[in-house]
C-alpha positions, -999 to 999 in steps of 0.1 A, spaced: 0 0 0 29 24 7 42 19 -28 8 27 -42 5 59 -22 40 69 -33 33 61 -69 1 82 -67 20 112 -55 46 110 -83 36 136 -109 34 129 -146 30 91 -143 3 66 -153 -2 57 -117 -8 93 -106 -34 97 -134 -51 65 -125 -53 75 -88 -66 109 -97 -94 95 -119 -105 69 -94 -102 91 -62 -131 113 -73 -155 85 -80 -145 58 -56 -126 76 -28 -90 76 -18 -89 42 -2 -102 22 -32 -81 43 -55 -50 33 -36 -59 -3 -37 -65 -1 -75 -31 15 -80 -15 -12 -58 -32 -38 -80 -18 -21 -111 17 -21 -96 14 -58 -88 2 -66 -124 31 -45 -138 56 -63 -116 43 -97 -127 46 -89 -164 81 -73 -160 93 -104 -142 76 -128 -166 88 -111 -198 122 -100 -184 116 -65 -200 121 -31 -184 90 -12 -173 79 16 -196 54 41 -180 23 48 -202 24 85 -191 1 108 -174 -18 116 -206 -26 79 -213 -63 83 -204 -67 114 -225 -52 98 -256 -71 64 -254 -99 76 -276 -98 94 -309 -105 131 -311 -137 125 -331 -151 101 -305 -142 126 -277 -160 154 -295 -191 133 -301 -192 124 -264 -189 160 -254 -217 170 -279 -240 143 -264 -233 157 -229 -242 192 -240 -274 180 -257 -284 163 -225 -280 196 -207 -304 212 -232 -280 229 -256 -282 227 -294 -247 220 -307 -233 225 -342 -196 218 -346 -174 233 -373 -136 227 -376 -114 257 -369 -111 280 -399 -146 273 -412 -173 298 -408 -210 290 -404 
């Protein structure tokens, strides 16, 4: 658990991003356990494959989905809030 808390405090890492995402929804205790589980899985695969660990980076969760998918999701959220949304790429005029 101590290693998970330390990894969650290290800025600019995958574990910090994972902890931050989960802490808001599940609370700090469950987020710490999830990070500890991820560290355990990483350690298993590093030892199994005999390869060095490569961090996925703090922006891993932001870059998982394509920009188009992200834009569509944000449009749906705005429409649920009662807004009429019409998107145009930068440089185009309506």
